[in-house]
C-alpha positions in Angstrom: 0.0 0.0 0.0 1.3 3.4 -1.0 2.1 5.9 1.7 0.2 9.2 1.3 1.1 12.3 3.4 -0.9 15.5 3.6 -0.3 18.5 5.8 -2.4 21.1 7.5 -0.2 23.8 9.0 -1.3 26.5 11.5 0.7 28.7 13.9 -0.3 26.5 16.8 0.2 23.1 15.3 1.4 21.5 12.1 -0.7 18.4 11.4 0.8 15.7 9.2 -1.9 13.2 8.2 -0.5 9.8 7.1 -2.4 7.1 5.2 -1.1 3.7 4.4 1.5 1.3 5.8 4.9 2.5 7.1 7.8 0.2 6.5 11.4 0.2 5.4 10.4 1.0 1.8 8.8 4.3 2.6 10.2 5.4 6.0 12.3 8.1 4.3 9.2 9.7 2.9 7.8 10.0 6.4 11.1 11.2 7.8 11.3 14.0 5.2 7.7 15.1 5.9 8.4 15.3 9.6 11.7 17.1 9.1 9.9 19.7 6.9 7.2 20.1 9.6 9.8 20.6 12.3 11.4 23.4 10.3 8.1 25.4 10.3 7.3 28.2 12.8 4.8 26.2 14.8 4.6 25.2 18.4 3.6 21.6 17.9 3.8 18.9 15.3 1.1 16.2 15.3 1.0 13.1 13.2 -2.5 11.9 12.5 -2.2 8.1 12.3 -5.9 7.3 12.0 -5.3 5.8 8.5 -2.1 3.9 9.4 -2.8 0.2 9.9 0.8 -1.0 10.1 4.2 0.3 11.0 7.5 -1.7 11.3 10.5 -1.1 13.4 12.1 1.2 10.8 9.0 3.5 11.0 9.1 3.5 14.8 12.7 4.5 14.6 11.7 7.5 12.5 9.2 8.5 15.1 11.6 8.2 18.0 14.2 10.3 16.1 11.6 12.9 15.3 10.5 13.1 18.9 14.1 13.8 20.0 14.5 16.4 17.2 11.3 18.1 18.3 12.5 18.2 21.9 15.8 19.7 20.9 14.0 22.4 19.0 11.5 23.1 21.9 8.5 21.8 19.9 5.7 19.6 21.0 5.5 16.3 19.0 2.7 13.7 19.2 1.2 10.8 17.3 -2.6 11.0 17.5 -5.5 8.6 16.6 -3.1 5.6 16.3 -4.7 2.3 15.6 -4.3 -0.5 18.1 -1.7 -2.4 16.0 0.5 0.7 15.8 0.3 1.4 19.5 1.1 -2.3 20.2 4.3 -2.2 18.0 5.4 0.9 19.9 4.7 -0.9 23.2 6.5 -4.1 22.1 9.6 -2.1 21.1 9.4 -0.2 24.4 9.3 3.2 22.9 5.8 4.2 23.9 7.5 6.2 26.8 9.8 8.0 24.3 7.1 9.2 22.0 3.7 10.7 22.8 1.3 8.3 21.1 -2.4 8.1 21.7 -4.9 5.6 20.4 -7.9 6.3 18.1 
């Protein structure tokens, strides 16, 4: 399934809506979108994962790196509306404490 990314920027938060499955074949696309969002003059970056059914360890690594970059820049960073499978992968890898992830 192809990864589709759309953005909805505002001064308060920059929302990145992600659709599809995140794996090693497209993790760079997600990383680039997050990096662009973190360069914008906004207080918070939110990833809407309501349409993400699957994420592998590579994708989780992108999220952890992004959370650290956001913290270094003094920005809020969160994954919202995550489906249970995505939350479970984060928990299994032990990174649910490193990234702000909330279920749908």
